[in-house]
C-alpha positions, 0 to 999 in steps of 0.5 A, a space after each residue: 852307214 854310220 861312217 856315211 852319216 859322220 861325213 854328211 853323205 847321202 844315204 841314198 847315194 849308190 856307188 857301183 862296186 868294182 873291185 878289179 880293173 875292168 880294162 886290162 887282165 894284165 893290170 896289177 889291180 887284178 890283185 884287188 884294191 879298195 872299193 869305190 865307197 871307201 875311196 869316195 869317203 877318203 876323197 870326201 875327207 880330203 875335200 876332193 883335192 884335184 891334184 890327188 884325183 889326177 894322181 890316182 887317175 894315173 894308177 890304172 884305167 880302173 882308177 881313171 874310170 872312177 875319177 871320171 865318173 865319181 871323183 871329178 863330179 864331186 870336185 866340181 859340185 864342191 868347187 862351183 855348186 851354184 854354177 853346177 846347179 844352173 848348168 844341169 837345170 831344165 834337163 840340161 846334161 852338158 856336163 854329164 860324161 865330161 866331169 874331168 874336162 869341167 874340173 880342169 876348166 875350173 882350175 887350169 889356165 891353158 896358156 898358149 904356145 907359139 904356133 898354137 891357137 894364140 901363136 904370137 907368144 909362149 906362156 905355159 899352162 898352169 893350175 889356178 888356185 881360185 877363179 871366179 866364174 860369172 854368168 853376168 860377165 858371160 853376157 858381155 861376150 855374146 852378141 845382142 841377138 845371142 844374149 838369151 844364151 847362158 855363158 859362165 866366164 872367168 876373170 882373166 888370169 893375168 900374165 904381166 910384162 910379156 915383152 911386146 905383148 904387154 900384160 896378157 890375160 887368159 880367160 875361160 868359160 862354159 855354155 849351158 846347153 850349148 847344143 841348143 844355143 843361139 851362138 852355135 846356131 849362128 856359127 853353123 849358119 855363118 859356115 864358120 870353119 873349125 880350126 884345122 889342127 888345134 883342139 880344146 885343151 879341156 875336152 879335146 873337141 874341135 874349136 870355132 874361132 869367134 874372131 874369124 866368125 866376127 862374133 866378138 862384141 865390143 862389150 867383151 873388151 870392156 868387161 875384161 879391161 882390154 884393148 878392143 883389137 887385142 881380144 880373141 876367143 874360141 868355143 869348142 863343140 862341147 861349149 867350152 870357151 877359152 880366150 886371150 886379151 891384152 890388158 889395158 893399164 890399170 888407169 885405162 881399164 878403170 875408164 873402160 869400166 866406166 864407159 861400159 
């Protein structure tokens, strides 16, 4: 308990102790390893380093389970505390059980591949050191009749000088309480089709195309600083959003911001 006080941990935190691998009798973890509370303290001291969490999760299914239940949750709370409080307010449980997916969304630009969602260009996915997610920006990606929904959207991750495609930007986001959102209801009422093959890179759920559903407002391109006809994004069944746009030259994007 003294160790918990030293690191500023809550004395009320309850961690279920599981000393053996709960998934496989043949796993090397049957020889025993550190308890969950010790691992919790170690990663707290490491500031919930996402690369180390991912590495630990590859050791065995016990560690993978621990990562999904505890470590990714604490990483998300540390990386985006204000956003997390909002996403979980009013009884919303959109994040529960999907902490690893949210953690990946916070730090990973999905890129694109030829033949994939955005099939005209090949840009590998990569980790992003720091990204700002904005609820205010999210309003620009919603039709007027859906703007009571809450959507957090990142600033575009810029990939410059991509040949004929010009300057490409990738953006990502997450809805609060997507299951009860007006966007989801509108997609269903429109009879929007789910993508036949591609899935969300963060949670593996199926995806709706907002472009095909004709639900991309002009304000989205203003917010991104992109060409009107060069923006596309998808929303998955769990409320994760990912998109691509062609960015305007800096002087033109400044003019677009003034128009907005």
